[in-house]
RODO-2510 file (C-alpha; in nm, 4 decimals, decimal comma):
residues 286
     n   res          X          Y          Z
     1     m     0,0060     0,0024    -0,0006
     2     k     0,1312     0,3322    -0,0904
     3     r     0,1400     0,6260     0,1476
     4     f     0,1266     0,9750     0,0068
     5     r     0,3365     1,2217     0,2089
     6     v     0,2340     1,5808     0,2154
     7     p     0,5208     1,8207     0,2120
     8     l     0,5431     2,0056     0,5453
     9     v     0,5517     2,3383     0,3765
    10     l     0,2239     2,2657     0,1851
    11     f     0,0624     2,1370     0,5180
    12     v     0,1547     2,4503     0,6961
    13     a     0,0291     2,6658     0,4134
    14     v    -0,3049     2,4842     0,3929
    15     a    -0,3487     2,5097     0,7732
    16     t    -0,2683     2,8774     0,7775
    17     a    -0,5168     2,9284     0,4889
    18     l    -0,7897     2,7439     0,6726
    19     a    -0,7199     2,9416     0,9971
    20     g    -0,7443     3,2599     0,7956
    21     c    -1,0791     3,1558     0,6511
    22     g    -1,1974     3,0858     1,0061
    23     a    -1,0885     3,4236     1,1292
    24     a    -1,2530     3,5919     0,8215
    25     d    -1,5692     3,4030     0,8860
    26     k    -1,5534     3,5220     1,2498
    27     r    -1,5077     3,8747     1,1450
    28     a    -1,7949     3,8474     0,9011
    29     e    -2,0386     3,7557     1,1794
    30     p    -2,2815     4,0388     1,2527
    31     a    -2,2258     4,2172     1,5746
    32     t    -2,4803     4,1555     1,8534
    33     r    -2,3917     4,4662     2,0529
    34     p    -2,6787     4,7182     2,0545
    35     p    -2,6393     5,0548     1,8747
    36     d    -2,4949     5,3270     2,0907
    37     g    -2,7687     5,5284     2,2689
    38     v    -3,0380     5,2610     2,2237
    39     s    -3,1624     5,0577     2,5243
    40     v    -3,4699     4,8647     2,6137
    41     s    -3,6757     4,7897     2,9351
    42     l    -3,9925     4,5897     3,0052
    43     a    -4,3357     4,7357     3,0860
    44     q    -4,6997     4,6249     3,0867
    45     w    -5,0259     4,8055     3,0354
    46     r    -5,3391     4,7081     3,2054
    47     s    -5,4800     4,5855     2,8654
    48     d    -5,1815     4,3500     2,8286
    49     e    -5,2489     4,1330     3,1295
    50     p    -5,5458     3,9440     2,9892
    51     v    -5,3655     3,8462     2,6806
    52     h    -5,0233     3,7452     2,8340
    53     a    -4,8470     4,0415     2,6757
    54     l    -4,5936     4,2992     2,7652
    55     q    -4,4133     4,5929     2,6106
    56     i    -4,0475     4,6186     2,4916
    57     a    -4,0018     4,9845     2,5802
    58     v    -3,7280     5,1296     2,3474
    59     r    -3,5209     5,4400     2,4267
    60     n    -3,3243     5,6125     2,1540
    61     t    -3,1159     5,9035     2,2673
    62     t    -2,9484     5,9542     1,9213
    63     t    -3,0800     6,1431     1,6137
    64     t    -3,0299     5,8249     1,4014
    65     p    -3,3455     5,6313     1,3364
    66     v    -3,3407     5,2554     1,4121
    67     y    -3,5673     5,0041     1,2379
    68     f    -3,6810     4,7069     1,4398
    69     a    -3,7865     4,4216     1,2147
    70     d    -3,8826     4,1811     1,4995
    71     v    -3,8243     4,1373     1,8643
    72     q    -3,8125     3,8352     2,1092
    73     l    -3,8003     3,8035     2,4912
    74     v    -3,5546     3,5290     2,5940
    75     t    -3,5344     3,4097     2,9549
    76     a    -3,5268     3,0798     3,1328
    77     s    -3,8163     3,1909     3,3515
    78     f    -4,0659     3,1738     3,0655
    79     k    -4,1010     2,9546     2,7518
    80     t    -3,9420     3,1200     2,4652
    81     l    -4,1709     3,2261     2,1802
    82     p    -4,0620     3,2811     1,8125
    83     p    -3,9557     3,6363     1,7224
    84     q    -4,2606     3,8526     1,6774
    85     s    -4,2884     4,1251     1,4052
    86     a    -4,2239     4,4853     1,5071
    87     d    -4,1874     4,6649     1,1771
    88     a    -4,1224     4,9974     1,3488
    89     t    -3,8787     5,2767     1,2869
    90     i    -3,7864     5,4538     1,6132
    91     r    -3,6312     5,7878     1,6108
    92     r    -3,5153     5,9947     1,9023
    93     t    -3,7450     5,9005     2,1974
    94     e    -3,7560     5,8518     2,5663
    95     r    -3,9871     5,5593     2,5320
    96     t    -4,1624     5,3866     2,2331
    97     d    -4,3359     5,0463     2,3037
    98     l    -4,3224     4,7408     2,0931
    99     p    -4,5836     4,4910     2,2113
   100     v    -4,5018     4,1166     2,2389
   101     t    -4,6683     3,8106     2,3993
   102     y    -4,4565     3,6061     2,6325
   103     g    -4,4615     3,2274     2,6969
   104     e    -4,5917     3,0294     2,9806
   105     a    -4,3919     3,0551     3,3170
   106     n    -4,1443     2,7688     3,3915
   107     c    -4,2850     2,6818     3,7373
   108     l    -4,1611     2,4342     3,9894
   109     p    -4,3903     2,1864     4,1793
   110     s    -4,2020     2,2433     4,5064
   111     g    -4,2252     2,6238     4,5410
   112     l    -4,1754     2,9563     4,3759
   113     p    -3,8601     2,9938     4,1494
   114     e    -3,6284     3,2859     4,1374
   115     v    -3,6484     3,5027     3,8321
   116     r    -3,3746     3,4375     3,5735
   117     p    -3,1815     3,6944     3,3705
   118     a    -3,3497     3,8044     3,0531
   119     t    -3,2480     3,9478     2,7091
   120     v    -3,4327     4,1023     2,4265
   121     v    -3,3167     3,9646     2,0870
   122     a    -3,3951     4,2069     1,7949
   123     r    -3,3229     4,2227     1,4232
   124     l    -3,2761     4,5805     1,3543
   125     r    -3,1173     4,8296     1,1218
   126     t    -2,9429     5,1562     1,2181
   127     g    -2,9643     5,4248     0,9530
   128     d    -2,8827     5,2670     0,6235
   129     e    -2,6959     4,9635     0,7506
   130     p    -2,8187     4,6192     0,6674
   131     l    -3,0291     4,4254     0,9120
   132     r    -2,8386     4,2530     1,1991
   133     k    -2,9198     4,0701     1,5156
   134     v    -2,8781     4,2483     1,8331
   135     v    -2,9051     4,1328     2,1973
   136     f    -3,0143     4,3751     2,4656
   137     t    -2,9557     4,2752     2,8241
   138     v    -3,2453     4,3451     3,0523
   139     p    -3,1318     4,4824     3,4015
   140     h    -3,1441     4,1909     3,6480
   141     p    -3,3652     4,1176     3,8416
   142     d    -3,6447     4,2806     3,6451
   143     p    -3,9342     4,3770     3,8619
   144     l    -4,1902     4,3094     3,6070
   145     l    -4,0784     3,9685     3,5244
   146     s    -4,0339     3,8876     3,8918
   147     r    -4,3944     3,9878     3,9584
   148     l    -4,5304     3,7891     3,6533
   149     l    -4,3327     3,4805     3,7374
   150     r    -4,4465     3,4868     4,1069
   151     d    -4,8141     3,5387     4,0119
   152     e    -4,8233     3,2703     3,7593
   153     c    -4,6263     3,0123     3,9579
   154     s    -4,8443     3,0868     4,2676
   155     a    -5,1461     2,9931     4,0632
   156     f    -4,9615     2,6857     3,9239
   157     l    -4,9072     2,5557     4,2885
   158     v    -5,2687     2,5632     4,3617
   159     k    -5,3854     2,4332     4,0220
   160     q    -5,1786     2,1199     4,0723
   161     a    -5,4220     2,0141     4,3324
   162     a    -5,7495     2,1624     4,1959
   163     d    -5,9131     2,3556     3,9184
   164     l    -6,0866     2,6717     4,0275
   165     s    -6,3676     2,7898     3,8001
   166     f    -6,7077     2,9743     3,7926
   167     g    -6,9956     2,7351     3,8158
   168     p    -7,2435     2,6807     3,5156
   169     d    -7,5554     2,8051     3,6961
   170     w    -7,6027     3,1780     3,7356
   171     k    -7,9313     3,3556     3,7943
   172     q    -8,0252     3,7178     3,8610
   173     d    -8,1897     3,7704     4,2014
   174     g    -8,3004     4,1136     4,2296
   175     e    -7,9914     4,3392     4,1675
   176     v    -7,7336     4,0655     4,2112
   177     m    -7,6266     3,7629     4,0026
   178     r    -7,5951     3,4450     4,2148
   179     g    -7,3769     3,1547     4,1298
   180     s    -7,0790     2,9677     4,2621
   181     l    -6,7038     2,9101     4,2592
   182     v    -6,6298     2,5510     4,1898
   183     l    -6,3155     2,3457     4,3024
   184     t    -6,2541     2,0318     4,0979
   185     r    -5,9913     1,7710     4,2064
   186     r    -5,6721     1,7395     3,9962
   187     g    -5,3990     1,6262     4,2244
   188     t    -5,3338     1,5661     4,5972
   189     g    -5,3935     1,7939     4,8894
   190     a    -5,6745     1,9792     5,0674
   191     v    -5,7543     2,3153     4,8934
   192     s    -5,8939     2,5994     5,0959
   193     v    -6,0380     2,9238     4,9525
   194     a    -6,0067     3,2155     5,1809
   195     s    -6,1721     3,4882     4,9636
   196     v    -6,2957     3,5766     4,6230
   197     d    -6,2017     3,9423     4,5476
   198     g    -6,3812     4,1784     4,3069
   199     t    -6,2550     4,3313     3,9872
   200     t    -6,2546     4,6840     3,8352
   201     h    -6,6231     4,6272     3,7448
   202     y    -6,7819     4,3743     3,9684
   203     m    -6,8088     4,3364     4,3544
   204     v    -6,8233     3,9891     4,5082
   205     t    -7,0184     3,9029     4,8076
   206     p    -6,9730     3,5503     4,9542
   207     g    -7,2747     3,3435     5,0242
   208     t    -7,1406     3,2441     5,3695
   209     k    -6,9559     3,4057     5,6456
   210     r    -6,7437     3,1030     5,7409
   211     r    -6,3709     3,0880     5,6832
   212     p    -6,2498     2,9348     5,4704
   213     l    -6,5296     3,0049     5,2180
   214     v    -6,4867     2,6528     5,0878
   215     k    -6,2462     2,3637     5,1369
   216     l    -6,1904     2,0673     4,9006
   217     e    -6,1037     1,7943     5,1490
   218     t    -5,8292     1,5441     5,0478
   219     d    -6,0814     1,2744     4,9787
   220     a    -6,3385     1,4887     4,7899
   221     q    -6,3638     1,5455     4,4093
   222     r    -6,5493     1,8610     4,4058
   223     a    -6,6616     2,1484     4,6299
   224     e    -6,8303     2,4796     4,5626
   225     a    -6,8923     2,8120     4,7432
   226     p    -7,2031     3,0208     4,6676
   227     i    -7,1105     3,3790     4,5718
   228     a    -7,3033     3,6904     4,4406
   229     l    -7,1859     3,9506     4,1893
   230     s    -7,3025     4,3095     4,1531
   231     p    -7,1765     4,6044     3,9539
   232     g    -6,8933     4,8011     4,1001
   233     r    -6,9486     5,1041     3,8798
   234     c    -7,2229     5,2108     3,6390
   235     d    -7,0727     5,4848     3,4179
   236     p    -7,0777     5,4024     3,0456
   237     h    -6,7053     5,4640     3,0233
   238     a    -6,6508     5,1623     3,2536
   239     f    -6,8093     4,9164     3,0165
   240     a    -6,6174     5,0592     2,7126
   241     e    -6,2794     4,9986     2,9009
   242     a    -6,3610     4,6605     3,0583
   243     k    -6,0092     4,5238     3,0162
   244     k    -5,9832     4,3514     3,3551
   245     a    -6,3508     4,3229     3,4357
   246     f    -6,3431     3,9454     3,4517
   247     l    -6,0072     3,8648     3,6159
   248     f    -6,1223     3,7592     3,9617
   249     p    -5,8452     3,7138     4,2215
   250     v    -5,9075     3,3988     4,4378
   251     r    -5,6982     3,3581     4,7505
   252     a    -5,6249     2,9904     4,7967
   253     s    -5,3988     2,7525     4,9794
   254     v    -5,2977     2,3867     4,9745
   255     d    -5,2790     2,1769     5,2931
   256     g    -5,2781     2,5009     5,5110
   257     g    -4,9735     2,6435     5,3415
   258     e    -4,9118     2,9980     5,2234
   259     e    -5,2151     3,1659     5,0493
   260     r    -5,1756     3,2083     4,6809
   261     i    -5,3535     3,4213     4,4395
   262     v    -5,5244     3,2358     4,1424
   263     i    -5,7008     3,4535     3,8731
   264     v    -6,0265     3,2926     3,7795
   265     e    -6,1939     3,4118     3,4586
   266     p    -6,5499     3,3257     3,3655
   267     p    -6,6036     3,1582     3,0223
   268     k    -6,7121     3,4025     2,7373
   269     p    -7,0824     3,3062     2,7450
   270     l    -7,1013     3,3968     3,1052
   271     q    -6,9087     3,7155     3,0623
   272     d    -7,1598     3,8314     2,7979
   273     r    -7,4533     3,7470     3,0420
   274     l    -7,2776     3,9387     3,3247
   275     i    -7,2389     4,2485     3,0978
   276     d    -7,6016     4,2380     2,9831
   277     y    -7,7053     4,1990     3,3560
   278     a    -7,4898     4,4935     3,4635
   279     l    -7,6204     4,7173     3,1929
   280     r    -7,9756     4,6367     3,2952
   281     v    -7,9137     4,7016     3,6655
   282     c    -7,7244     5,0218     3,5915
   283     g    -8,0083     5,1506     3,3713
   284     l    -7,7791     5,1645     3,0636
   285     g    -7,9926     4,9254     2,8443
   286     g    -7,9075     4,5705     2,7700
***
């Protein structure tokens, strides 16, 4: 068998050329450092909460316009969603918001996790430059992400043991609507509900004065607590801006542990009935 010997000089030349190509490729990679004078932070409007959204608040202190093609929130605390279209040219501004939805929280079955660092990844163009990928670092710990993670994972801990929902039967009784909060078994543990709080539009009156309002015992599959709803405000503007009208905070605990807040939202058909009822009671038609 013949062996081909490669001259040492040729080998060194080829290796040097390959190394040079690698260096050239590395130099050709688009920079990920944000443009000078451009930064981001996170914010959330009241209307964002029901749709699991937040705002990428962009600050541009320069006179050079920056075009954002798309943006993406990346953090180990929430499931990462694909980049979302922005299609926005941002000139000098203290704050311009780019809305994005964010993924489900990565919760733990044993307790509340600590919020993890976050970045905002964007494809953008500064002035007449070509599009490039940029990574903005979000100051850590971010207070908004900390709150969103805490709230979602608090509800997760309760929902492991039981589902909380509005019952199917609701009837108007004078000037109130009467129905129930229903607990349905999912996992293990006794689930106690301490209170059902009102929203921006509806007040909640429990049907009993006992505490807890209702308890799903460890050997029970279902439990319910009677509650009554009544309008919290009757001005027409209130019903035009009903962004959080149906996000009812329920304070619940498992096996006597710390109380957690679970947001319970009635199904759409019941929401429509409650709006019609409130309009009638308020004398606004319906």
